[in-house]
N, CA, C, O and the ligand as a Tripos MOL2 file, in Angstrom:
@<TRIPOS>MOLECULE
protein
  265   263    67     0     0
PROTEIN
NO_CHARGES

@<TRIPOS>ATOM
      1 N         -16.1370   -5.9670  -23.1540 N.3       1 MET1
      2 CA        -16.9510   -5.8310  -21.9180 C.3       1 MET1
      3 C         -16.9180   -4.2540  -21.6970 C.2       1 MET1
      4 O         -15.8880   -3.5800  -21.6750 O.2       1 MET1
      5 N         -18.0920   -3.8250  -21.5530 N.am      2 ILE2
      6 CA        -17.8490   -2.1610  -21.0850 C.3       2 ILE2
      7 C         -18.2720   -2.1760  -19.5380 C.2       2 ILE2
      8 O         -19.1860   -2.8300  -19.0350 O.2       2 ILE2
      9 N         -17.3450   -1.2590  -18.8840 N.am      3 ALA3
     10 CA        -17.5740   -1.1430  -17.5100 C.3       3 ALA3
     11 C         -18.0690    0.4190  -17.3080 C.2       3 ALA3
     12 O         -17.4700    1.3750  -17.8010 O.2       3 ALA3
     13 N         -19.2770    0.5230  -16.4920 N.am      4 VAL4
     14 CA        -20.0150    1.8230  -16.4590 C.3       4 VAL4
     15 C         -19.8000    2.2320  -15.0200 C.2       4 VAL4
     16 O         -20.0040    1.3040  -14.2370 O.2       4 VAL4
     17 N         -19.4200    3.4480  -14.4310 N.am      5 CYS5
     18 CA        -19.2860    3.6980  -13.1980 C.3       5 CYS5
     19 C         -20.8040    3.9270  -12.6630 C.2       5 CYS5
     20 O         -21.7210    4.4750  -13.2730 O.2       5 CYS5
     21 N         -20.8250    3.3890  -11.4240 N.am      6 ILE6
     22 CA        -22.1760    3.5820  -10.7120 C.3       6 ILE6
     23 C         -22.3640    4.9950  -10.1860 C.2       6 ILE6
     24 O         -23.4870    5.4620   -9.9960 O.2       6 ILE6
     25 N         -21.2970    5.6300   -9.9660 N.am      7 GLU7
     26 CA        -21.4000    7.0650   -9.4950 C.3       7 GLU7
     27 C         -21.6190    8.2150  -10.4980 C.2       7 GLU7
     28 O         -22.3140    9.1600  -10.1260 O.2       7 GLU7
     29 N         -21.1380    8.2180  -11.6180 N.am      8 CYS8
     30 CA        -21.2420    9.2240  -12.6440 C.3       8 CYS8
     31 C         -21.6380    8.6530  -13.9340 C.2       8 CYS8
     32 O         -21.8450    9.4300  -14.8650 O.2       8 CYS8
     33 N         -21.7840    7.2480  -14.1220 N.am      9 TRP9
     34 CA        -22.2060    6.7630  -15.3400 C.3       9 TRP9
     35 C         -21.1430    6.7520  -16.6160 C.2       9 TRP9
     36 O         -21.3990    6.3730  -17.7590 O.2       9 TRP9
     37 N         -19.9550    7.2390  -16.1470 N.am     10 GLU10
     38 CA        -18.9960    7.3560  -17.2700 C.3      10 GLU10
     39 C         -18.4310    5.9640  -17.4250 C.2      10 GLU10
     40 O         -18.3920    5.2020  -16.4590 O.2      10 GLU10
     41 N         -17.9410    5.5740  -18.7650 N.am     11 GLU11
     42 CA        -17.2210    4.5160  -18.9770 C.3      11 GLU11
     43 C         -15.8690    4.4390  -18.1960 C.2      11 GLU11
     44 O         -15.2940    5.5060  -17.9780 O.2      11 GLU11
     45 N         -15.3080    3.2670  -17.7530 N.am     12 TYR12
     46 CA        -14.0470    3.2980  -17.1290 C.3      12 TYR12
     47 C         -13.4110    2.2240  -17.6170 C.2      12 TYR12
     48 O         -13.9670    1.5490  -18.4840 O.2      12 TYR12
     49 N         -12.0890    1.8750  -17.1210 N.am     13 ASN13
     50 CA        -11.2530    0.8340  -17.4380 C.3      13 ASN13
     51 C         -11.8000   -0.4660  -17.0230 C.2      13 ASN13
     52 O         -12.0150   -0.6410  -15.8240 O.2      13 ASN13
     53 N         -12.0660   -1.4520  -17.9190 N.am     14 PRO14
     54 CA        -12.7970   -2.6660  -17.5430 C.3      14 PRO14
     55 C         -11.9120   -3.4650  -16.5280 C.2      14 PRO14
     56 O         -12.3660   -4.2460  -15.6920 O.2      14 PRO14
     57 N         -10.6210   -3.1730  -16.7060 N.am     15 LYS15
     58 CA         -9.5850   -3.8530  -15.7370 C.3      15 LYS15
     59 C         -10.0430   -3.5460  -14.2660 C.2      15 LYS15
     60 O         -10.0240   -4.4030  -13.3830 O.2      15 LYS15
     61 N         -10.4190   -2.3660  -14.0940 N.am     16 ARG16
     62 CA        -10.9100   -1.7200  -12.8150 C.3      16 ARG16
     63 C         -12.0240   -2.7660  -12.3750 C.2      16 ARG16
     64 O         -11.9130   -3.3130  -11.2780 O.2      16 ARG16
     65 N         -13.1030   -3.0550  -13.2180 N.am     17 LYS17
     66 CA        -14.2220   -3.8390  -12.8760 C.3      17 LYS17
     67 C         -13.7830   -5.3360  -12.5610 C.2      17 LYS17
     68 O         -14.3610   -6.0080  -11.7070 O.2      17 LYS17
     69 N         -12.8390   -5.7490  -13.2300 N.am     18 ALA18
     70 CA        -12.2850   -7.2280  -13.0370 C.3      18 ALA18
     71 C         -11.5640   -7.2090  -11.6670 C.2      18 ALA18
     72 O         -11.3490   -8.2920  -11.1210 O.2      18 ALA18
     73 N         -11.2180   -6.1820  -11.1370 N.am     19 LEU19
     74 CA        -10.5220   -6.0840   -9.7770 C.3      19 LEU19
     75 C         -11.5930   -5.8090   -8.6360 C.2      19 LEU19
     76 O         -11.2850   -5.8040   -7.4440 O.2      19 LEU19
     77 N         -13.0990   -5.5430   -9.1890 N.am     20 GLY20
     78 CA        -13.8640   -5.5040   -8.2350 C.3      20 GLY20
     79 C         -14.4990   -4.0390   -7.8390 C.2      20 GLY20
     80 O         -15.3010   -3.8220   -6.9310 O.2      20 GLY20
     81 N         -13.9840   -3.1810   -8.6720 N.am     21 TYR21
     82 CA        -14.3550   -1.8150   -8.5210 C.3      21 TYR21
     83 C         -15.5110   -1.4890   -9.3270 C.2      21 TYR21
     84 O         -15.5900   -1.9160  -10.4790 O.2      21 TYR21
     85 N         -16.5000   -0.6980   -8.7660 N.am     22 LYS22
     86 CA        -17.7490   -0.4390   -9.4240 C.3      22 LYS22
     87 C         -17.8140    1.1400   -9.8470 C.2      22 LYS22
     88 O         -18.8330    1.6430  -10.3180 O.2      22 LYS22
     89 N         -16.7970    1.7410   -9.6560 N.am     23 THR23
     90 CA        -16.7670    3.2170  -10.1620 C.3      23 THR23
     91 C         -15.5300    3.3140  -10.8210 C.2      23 THR23
     92 O         -14.6480    2.4660  -10.6930 O.2      23 THR23
     93 N         -15.4020    4.6490  -11.7540 N.am     24 CYS24
     94 CA        -14.4260    5.0730  -12.4830 C.3      24 CYS24
     95 C         -13.2800    5.4660  -11.5260 C.2      24 CYS24
     96 O         -13.4530    5.4790  -10.3070 O.2      24 CYS24
     97 N         -12.1570    5.7700  -12.0820 N.am     25 LEU25
     98 CA        -10.9810    6.1040  -11.3120 C.3      25 LEU25
     99 C         -11.1810    7.3180  -10.5250 C.2      25 LEU25
    100 O         -10.8080    7.3810   -9.3540 O.2      25 LEU25
    101 N         -11.8320    8.4090  -11.2070 N.am     26 GLU26
    102 CA        -12.1580    9.6520  -10.5150 C.3      26 GLU26
    103 C         -13.0270    9.3520   -9.1450 C.2      26 GLU26
    104 O         -12.7260    9.7080   -8.0050 O.2      26 GLU26
    105 N         -14.0970    8.6590   -9.5280 N.am     27 CYS27
    106 CA        -15.0470    8.5650   -8.3370 C.3      27 CYS27
    107 C         -14.2610    7.6110   -7.2880 C.2      27 CYS27
    108 O         -14.3710    7.8540   -6.0860 O.2      27 CYS27
    109 N         -13.5030    6.5750   -7.7190 N.am     28 GLY28
    110 CA        -12.7830    5.7580   -6.7670 C.3      28 GLY28
    111 C         -11.8630    6.5480   -5.9690 C.2      28 GLY28
    112 O         -11.7300    6.3080   -4.7690 O.2      28 GLY28
    113 N         -11.2490    7.4290   -6.5240 N.am     29 ALA29
    114 CA        -10.2650    8.5680   -5.8140 C.3      29 ALA29
    115 C         -10.8950    9.2440   -4.9660 C.2      29 ALA29
    116 O         -10.4510    9.3040   -3.8200 O.2      29 ALA29
    117 N         -12.0500    9.9000   -5.3090 N.am     30 VAL30
    118 CA        -13.0360   10.6040   -4.3800 C.3      30 VAL30
    119 C         -13.3010    9.8340   -3.1330 C.2      30 VAL30
    120 O         -12.9950   10.3090   -2.0390 O.2      30 VAL30
    121 N         -13.9440    8.4870   -3.2720 N.am     31 ASN31
    122 CA        -14.0360    7.7010   -2.2410 C.3      31 ASN31
    123 C         -12.8810    7.4090   -1.4800 C.2      31 ASN31
    124 O         -12.9840    7.3890   -0.2530 O.2      31 ASN31
    125 N         -11.7680    7.1750   -2.0390 N.am     32 ALA32
    126 CA        -10.5150    6.9780   -1.2300 C.3      32 ALA32
    127 C         -10.2410    8.1300   -0.3940 C.2      32 ALA32
    128 O          -9.8810    7.9280    0.7660 O.2      32 ALA32
    129 N         -10.3790    9.4560   -0.8850 N.am     33 GLN33
    130 CA        -10.1370   10.6330   -0.2970 C.3      33 GLN33
    131 C         -10.9260   10.7830    0.8270 C.2      33 GLN33
    132 O         -10.4760   11.2740    1.8630 O.2      33 GLN33
    133 N         -12.2990   10.3240    0.6860 N.am     34 LYS34
    134 CA        -13.1720   10.3920    1.8890 C.3      34 LYS34
    135 C         -12.7400    9.4540    3.0020 C.2      34 LYS34
    136 O         -12.7680    9.8490    4.1680 O.2      34 LYS34
    137 N         -12.3600    8.2800    2.7040 N.am     35 ALA35
    138 CA        -11.8100    7.2440    3.6380 C.3      35 ALA35
    139 C         -10.6990    7.7390    4.4720 C.2      35 ALA35
    140 O         -10.6340    7.5930    5.6930 O.2      35 ALA35
    141 N          -9.6210    8.4790    3.5520 N.am     36 ILE36
    142 CA         -8.5780    8.9280    4.0580 C.3      36 ILE36
    143 C          -8.7010   10.2630    5.1670 C.2      36 ILE36
    144 O          -8.0000   10.4450    6.1630 O.2      36 ILE36
    145 N          -9.6490   10.9910    4.7330 N.am     37 ALA37
    146 CA        -10.1110   12.1960    5.4940 C.3      37 ALA37
    147 C         -10.7320   11.6040    7.0300 C.2      37 ALA37
    148 O         -10.5370   12.1180    8.1320 O.2      37 ALA37
    149 N         -11.4920   10.4310    6.7340 N.am     38 HIS38
    150 CA        -11.9920    9.9050    7.8890 C.3      38 HIS38
    151 C         -10.8230    9.2820    8.7680 C.2      38 HIS38
    152 O         -10.7500    9.4810    9.9800 O.2      38 HIS38
    153 N         -10.0780    8.6480    8.1810 N.am     39 LYS39
    154 CA         -8.8190    8.1090    9.1490 C.3      39 LYS39
    155 C          -7.9160    9.1230    9.7380 C.2      39 LYS39
    156 O          -7.2140    8.8920   10.7230 O.2      39 LYS39
    157 N          -7.9540   10.3260    9.0680 N.am     40 LYS40
    158 CA         -7.0850   11.3460    9.4960 C.3      40 LYS40
    159 C          -7.3470   11.9410   10.8370 C.2      40 LYS40
    160 O          -6.5550   12.7070   11.3860 O.2      40 LYS40
    161 N          -8.5870   11.5300   11.3910 N.am     41 LYS41
    162 CA         -8.6770   11.8740   12.7620 C.3      41 LYS41
    163 C          -7.7800   11.3510   13.7750 C.2      41 LYS41
    164 O          -7.6170   11.9640   14.8300 O.2      41 LYS41
    165 N          -7.1060   10.1090   13.4900 N.am     42 CYS42
    166 CA         -6.3700    9.2400   14.3140 C.3      42 CYS42
    167 C          -4.9500    9.5460   13.9110 C.2      42 CYS42
    168 O          -4.0600    9.9000   14.6840 O.2      42 CYS42
    169 N          -4.8290    9.3460   12.4420 N.am     43 SER43
    170 CA         -3.2520    9.4110   12.0040 C.3      43 SER43
    171 C          -3.2030    9.9960   10.7060 C.2      43 SER43
    172 O          -4.2720   10.1190   10.1090 O.2      43 SER43
    173 N          -2.0670   10.4080   10.1210 N.am     44 ALA44
    174 CA         -1.8970   10.9270    8.8350 C.3      44 ALA44
    175 C          -1.2030    9.8980    7.9800 C.2      44 ALA44
    176 O           0.0200    9.7740    8.0400 O.2      44 ALA44
    177 N          -1.9930    9.1110    7.1380 N.am     45 PRO45
    178 CA         -1.2910    7.9840    6.2560 C.3      45 PRO45
    179 C          -0.8940    8.6240    4.9870 C.2      45 PRO45
    180 O          -1.5840    8.5920    3.9680 O.2      45 PRO45
    181 N           0.3490    9.2570    5.1090 N.am     46 LEU46
    182 CA          0.8680    9.9810    3.9580 C.3      46 LEU46
    183 C           1.3050    8.8780    2.9690 C.2      46 LEU46
    184 O           1.0470    8.9550    1.7680 O.2      46 LEU46
    185 N           1.9390    7.9060    3.4940 N.am     47 PHE47
    186 CA          2.5620    6.7620    2.8050 C.3      47 PHE47
    187 C           1.5860    6.2320    1.8360 C.2      47 PHE47
    188 O           1.7790    6.2130    0.6210 O.2      47 PHE47
    189 N           0.3550    5.7310    2.5310 N.am     48 ASN48
    190 CA         -0.6740    5.2140    1.8530 C.3      48 ASN48
    191 C          -1.2610    6.0650    0.7600 C.2      48 ASN48
    192 O          -1.6650    5.5950   -0.3040 O.2      48 ASN48
    193 N          -1.2890    7.3140    1.0700 N.am     49 LYS49
    194 CA         -1.7320    8.3300   -0.0910 C.3      49 LYS49
    195 C          -0.9510    8.4740   -1.0210 C.2      49 LYS49
    196 O          -1.4420    8.6430   -2.1370 O.2      49 LYS49
    197 N           0.3740    8.4570   -0.8830 N.am     50 GLY50
    198 CA          1.3610    8.4750   -1.9760 C.3      50 GLY50
    199 C           1.4600    7.2500   -2.8560 C.2      50 GLY50
    200 O           1.6720    7.3110   -4.0670 O.2      50 GLY50
    201 N           1.3020    6.1950   -2.2090 N.am     51 ALA51
    202 CA          1.1910    4.7550   -2.8860 C.3      51 ALA51
    203 C          -0.1050    4.8060   -3.8200 C.2      51 ALA51
    204 O           0.0000    4.4540   -4.9950 O.2      51 ALA51
    205 N          -1.2570    5.2190   -3.3330 N.am     52 TYR52
    206 CA         -2.4250    5.4060   -4.1420 C.3      52 TYR52
    207 C          -2.1650    6.1130   -5.3220 C.2      52 TYR52
    208 O          -2.3630    5.6140   -6.4290 O.2      52 TYR52
    209 N          -1.6700    7.4130   -5.1260 N.am     53 GLN53
    210 CA         -1.4610    8.2110   -6.1720 C.3      53 GLN53
    211 C          -0.5750    7.7730   -7.4520 C.2      53 GLN53
    212 O          -0.7960    8.0970   -8.6190 O.2      53 GLN53
    213 N           0.4880    6.9560   -6.9660 N.am     54 TYR54
    214 CA          1.3000    6.3990   -7.7430 C.3      54 TYR54
    215 C           0.5700    5.5420   -8.7220 C.2      54 TYR54
    216 O           0.7320    5.6490   -9.9370 O.2      54 TYR54
    217 N          -0.2190    4.7080   -8.1700 N.am     55 VAL55
    218 CA         -0.7380    3.5590   -8.8010 C.3      55 VAL55
    219 C          -2.0490    4.2210   -9.7480 C.2      55 VAL55
    220 O          -2.3580    3.8040  -10.8650 O.2      55 VAL55
    221 N          -2.5860    5.1120   -9.1690 N.am     56 GLY56
    222 CA         -3.6330    5.9660   -9.9250 C.3      56 GLY56
    223 C          -3.1890    6.5460  -11.0840 C.2      56 GLY56
    224 O          -3.8730    6.4960  -12.1060 O.2      56 GLY56
    225 N          -1.9740    7.1680  -11.0380 N.am     57 SER57
    226 CA         -1.4570    7.9400  -12.2140 C.3      57 SER57
    227 C          -0.9980    7.0060  -13.3120 C.2      57 SER57
    228 O          -1.1030    7.2770  -14.5080 O.2      57 SER57
    229 N          -0.4790    5.8810  -12.8250 N.am     58 LYS58
    230 CA          0.0010    4.9430  -13.5910 C.3      58 LYS58
    231 C          -1.3040    4.2950  -14.5590 C.2      58 LYS58
    232 O          -1.2280    4.1160  -15.7740 O.2      58 LYS58
    233 N          -2.3490    4.0370  -13.8080 N.am     59 GLU59
    234 CA         -3.5690    3.5590  -14.3090 C.3      59 GLU59
    235 C          -4.0500    4.6090  -15.4020 C.2      59 GLU59
    236 O          -4.3510    4.2940  -16.5530 O.2      59 GLU59
    237 N          -4.0780    5.8100  -14.9240 N.am     60 VAL60
    238 CA         -4.7660    7.0390  -16.0040 C.3      60 VAL60
    239 C          -3.8480    6.8290  -17.1740 C.2      60 VAL60
    240 O          -4.3580    6.6390  -18.2780 O.2      60 VAL60
    241 N          -2.4770    6.8460  -17.0320 N.am     61 ALA61
    242 CA         -1.6590    6.8980  -18.3280 C.3      61 ALA61
    243 C          -1.9860    5.6310  -19.2170 C.2      61 ALA61
    244 O          -1.9710    5.7310  -20.4440 O.2      61 ALA61
    245 N          -2.2620    4.5170  -18.6250 N.am     62 LYS62
    246 CA         -2.6580    3.3890  -19.4290 C.3      62 LYS62
    247 C          -3.9530    3.7240  -20.2830 C.2      62 LYS62
    248 O          -4.0630    3.5480  -21.4960 O.2      62 LYS62
    249 N          -4.9710    4.2710  -19.3740 N.am     63 TRP63
    250 CA         -6.2230    4.5560  -19.9300 C.3      63 TRP63
    251 C          -6.3150    5.5010  -21.0030 C.2      63 TRP63
    252 O          -7.0110    5.3140  -22.0010 O.2      63 TRP63
    253 N          -5.5140    6.6580  -20.7680 N.am     64 ILE64
    254 CA         -5.3950    7.6780  -21.8210 C.3      64 ILE64
    255 C          -4.6950    7.1160  -23.0770 C.2      64 ILE64
    256 O          -5.0250    7.5240  -24.1910 O.2      64 ILE64
    257 N          -3.7300    6.1800  -22.9110 N.am     65 GLY65
    258 CA         -3.0190    5.7360  -24.0690 C.3      65 GLY65
    259 C          -3.6820    4.4620  -24.8620 C.2      65 GLY65
    260 O          -3.0770    3.7390  -25.6540 O.2      65 GLY65
    261 N          -4.8020    4.3670  -24.5480 N.am     66 ARG66
    262 CA         -5.4880    3.0840  -24.9990 C.3      66 ARG66
    263 C          -5.6680    3.1390  -26.6010 C.2      66 ARG66
    264 O          -6.2030    2.2020  -27.1950 O.2      66 ARG66
    265 ZN        -17.2280    7.9470  -11.8220 Zn       67 ZN67
@<TRIPOS>BOND
     1     1     2 1
     2     2     3 1
     3     3     4 2
     4     3     5 am
     5     5     6 1
     6     6     7 1
     7     7     8 2
     8     7     9 am
     9     9    10 1
    10    10    11 1
    11    11    12 2
    12    11    13 am
    13    13    14 1
    14    14    15 1
    15    15    16 2
    16    15    17 am
    17    17    18 1
    18    18    19 1
    19    19    20 2
    20    19    21 am
    21    21    22 1
    22    22    23 1
    23    23    24 2
    24    23    25 am
    25    25    26 1
    26    26    27 1
    27    27    28 2
    28    27    29 am
    29    29    30 1
    30    30    31 1
    31    31    32 2
    32    31    33 am
    33    33    34 1
    34    34    35 1
    35    35    36 2
    36    35    37 am
    37    37    38 1
    38    38    39 1
    39    39    40 2
    40    39    41 am
    41    41    42 1
    42    42    43 1
    43    43    44 2
    44    43    45 am
    45    45    46 1
    46    46    47 1
    47    47    48 2
    48    47    49 am
    49    49    50 1
    50    50    51 1
    51    51    52 2
    52    51    53 am
    53    53    54 1
    54    54    55 1
    55    55    56 2
    56    55    57 am
    57    57    58 1
    58    58    59 1
    59    59    60 2
    60    59    61 am
    61    61    62 1
    62    62    63 1
    63    63    64 2
    64    63    65 am
    65    65    66 1
    66    66    67 1
    67    67    68 2
    68    67    69 am
    69    69    70 1
    70    70    71 1
    71    71    72 2
    72    71    73 am
    73    73    74 1
    74    74    75 1
    75    75    76 2
    76    75    77 am
    77    77    78 1
    78    78    79 1
    79    79    80 2
    80    79    81 am
    81    81    82 1
    82    82    83 1
    83    83    84 2
    84    83    85 am
    85    85    86 1
    86    86    87 1
    87    87    88 2
    88    87    89 am
    89    89    90 1
    90    90    91 1
    91    91    92 2
    92    91    93 am
    93    93    94 1
    94    94    95 1
    95    95    96 2
    96    95    97 am
    97    97    98 1
    98    98    99 1
    99    99   100 2
   100    99   101 am
   101   101   102 1
   102   102   103 1
   103   103   104 2
   104   103   105 am
   105   105   106 1
   106   106   107 1
   107   107   108 2
   108   107   109 am
   109   109   110 1
   110   110   111 1
   111   111   112 2
   112   111   113 am
   113   113   114 1
   114   114   115 1
   115   115   116 2
   116   115   117 am
   117   117   118 1
   118   118   119 1
   119   119   120 2
   120   119   121 am
   121   121   122 1
   122   122   123 1
   123   123   124 2
   124   123   125 am
   125   125   126 1
   126   126   127 1
   127   127   128 2
   128   127   129 am
   129   129   130 1
   130   130   131 1
   131   131   132 2
   132   131   133 am
   133   133   134 1
   134   134   135 1
   135   135   136 2
   136   135   137 am
   137   137   138 1
   138   138   139 1
   139   139   140 2
   140   139   141 am
   141   141   142 1
   142   142   143 1
   143   143   144 2
   144   143   145 am
   145   145   146 1
   146   146   147 1
   147   147   148 2
   148   147   149 am
   149   149   150 1
   150   150   151 1
   151   151   152 2
   152   151   153 am
   153   153   154 1
   154   154   155 1
   155   155   156 2
   156   155   157 am
   157   157   158 1
   158   158   159 1
   159   159   160 2
   160   159   161 am
   161   161   162 1
   162   162   163 1
   163   163   164 2
   164   163   165 am
   165   165   166 1
   166   166   167 1
   167   167   168 2
   168   167   169 am
   169   169   170 1
   170   170   171 1
   171   171   172 2
   172   171   173 am
   173   173   174 1
   174   174   175 1
   175   175   176 2
   176   175   177 am
   177   177   178 1
   178   178   179 1
   179   179   180 2
   180   179   181 am
   181   181   182 1
   182   182   183 1
   183   183   184 2
   184   183   185 am
   185   185   186 1
   186   186   187 1
   187   187   188 2
   188   187   189 am
   189   189   190 1
   190   190   191 1
   191   191   192 2
   192   191   193 am
   193   193   194 1
   194   194   195 1
   195   195   196 2
   196   195   197 am
   197   197   198 1
   198   198   199 1
   199   199   200 2
   200   199   201 am
   201   201   202 1
   202   202   203 1
   203   203   204 2
   204   203   205 am
   205   205   206 1
   206   206   207 1
   207   207   208 2
   208   207   209 am
   209   209   210 1
   210   210   211 1
   211   211   212 2
   212   211   213 am
   213   213   214 1
   214   214   215 1
   215   215   216 2
   216   215   217 am
   217   217   218 1
   218   218   219 1
   219   219   220 2
   220   219   221 am
   221   221   222 1
   222   222   223 1
   223   223   224 2
   224   223   225 am
   225   225   226 1
   226   226   227 1
   227   227   228 2
   228   227   229 am
   229   229   230 1
   230   230   231 1
   231   231   232 2
   232   231   233 am
   233   233   234 1
   234   234   235 1
   235   235   236 2
   236   235   237 am
   237   237   238 1
   238   238   239 1
   239   239   240 2
   240   239   241 am
   241   241   242 1
   242   242   243 1
   243   243   244 2
   244   243   245 am
   245   245   246 1
   246   246   247 1
   247   247   248 2
   248   247   249 am
   249   249   250 1
   250   250   251 1
   251   251   252 2
   252   251   253 am
   253   253   254 1
   254   254   255 1
   255   255   256 2
   256   255   257 am
   257   257   258 1
   258   258   259 1
   259   259   260 2
   260   259   261 am
   261   261   262 1
   262   262   263 1
   263   263   264 2
@<TRIPOS>SUBSTRUCTURE
     1 MET1         2 RESIDUE 1 A MET
     2 ILE2         6 RESIDUE 1 A ILE
     3 ALA3        10 RESIDUE 1 A ALA
     4 VAL4        14 RESIDUE 1 A VAL
     5 CYS5        18 RESIDUE 1 A CYS
     6 ILE6        22 RESIDUE 1 A ILE
     7 GLU7        26 RESIDUE 1 A GLU
     8 CYS8        30 RESIDUE 1 A CYS
     9 TRP9        34 RESIDUE 1 A TRP
    10 GLU10       38 RESIDUE 1 A GLU
    11 GLU11       42 RESIDUE 1 A GLU
    12 TYR12       46 RESIDUE 1 A TYR
    13 ASN13       50 RESIDUE 1 A ASN
    14 PRO14       54 RESIDUE 1 A PRO
    15 LYS15       58 RESIDUE 1 A LYS
    16 ARG16       62 RESIDUE 1 A ARG
    17 LYS17       66 RESIDUE 1 A LYS
    18 ALA18       70 RESIDUE 1 A ALA
    19 LEU19       74 RESIDUE 1 A LEU
    20 GLY20       78 RESIDUE 1 A GLY
    21 TYR21       82 RESIDUE 1 A TYR
    22 LYS22       86 RESIDUE 1 A LYS
    23 THR23       90 RESIDUE 1 A THR
    24 CYS24       94 RESIDUE 1 A CYS
    25 LEU25       98 RESIDUE 1 A LEU
    26 GLU26      102 RESIDUE 1 A GLU
    27 CYS27      106 RESIDUE 1 A CYS
    28 GLY28      110 RESIDUE 1 A GLY
    29 ALA29      114 RESIDUE 1 A ALA
    30 VAL30      118 RESIDUE 1 A VAL
    31 ASN31      122 RESIDUE 1 A ASN
    32 ALA32      126 RESIDUE 1 A ALA
    33 GLN33      130 RESIDUE 1 A GLN
    34 LYS34      134 RESIDUE 1 A LYS
    35 ALA35      138 RESIDUE 1 A ALA
    36 ILE36      142 RESIDUE 1 A ILE
    37 ALA37      146 RESIDUE 1 A ALA
    38 HIS38      150 RESIDUE 1 A HIS
    39 LYS39      154 RESIDUE 1 A LYS
    40 LYS40      158 RESIDUE 1 A LYS
    41 LYS41      162 RESIDUE 1 A LYS
    42 CYS42      166 RESIDUE 1 A CYS
    43 SER43      170 RESIDUE 1 A SER
    44 ALA44      174 RESIDUE 1 A ALA
    45 PRO45      178 RESIDUE 1 A PRO
    46 LEU46      182 RESIDUE 1 A LEU
    47 PHE47      186 RESIDUE 1 A PHE
    48 ASN48      190 RESIDUE 1 A ASN
    49 LYS49      194 RESIDUE 1 A LYS
    50 GLY50      198 RESIDUE 1 A GLY
    51 ALA51      202 RESIDUE 1 A ALA
    52 TYR52      206 RESIDUE 1 A TYR
    53 GLN53      210 RESIDUE 1 A GLN
    54 TYR54      214 RESIDUE 1 A TYR
    55 VAL55      218 RESIDUE 1 A VAL
    56 GLY56      222 RESIDUE 1 A GLY
    57 SER57      226 RESIDUE 1 A SER
    58 LYS58      230 RESIDUE 1 A LYS
    59 GLU59      234 RESIDUE 1 A GLU
    60 VAL60      238 RESIDUE 1 A VAL
    61 ALA61      242 RESIDUE 1 A ALA
    62 LYS62      246 RESIDUE 1 A LYS
    63 TRP63      250 RESIDUE 1 A TRP
    64 ILE64      254 RESIDUE 1 A ILE
    65 GLY65      258 RESIDUE 1 A GLY
    66 ARG66      262 RESIDUE 1 A ARG
    67 ZN67       265 GROUP 0 **** ****
């Protein structure tokens, strides 16, 4: 099963598609950054950002080492 990002048409990890994501890790990160920037008006979710980056880098490592 091939997963193709709806944002940039790059192939991405099919596991992401299984999780319900329609974008690659990069576009997903951009969207997450937008959401974080939006929320920043009220608070600074540093913990959430760190957790996301940890999961993201782990996923990237898996993806590169395929
Ligand atoms: Zn993409």
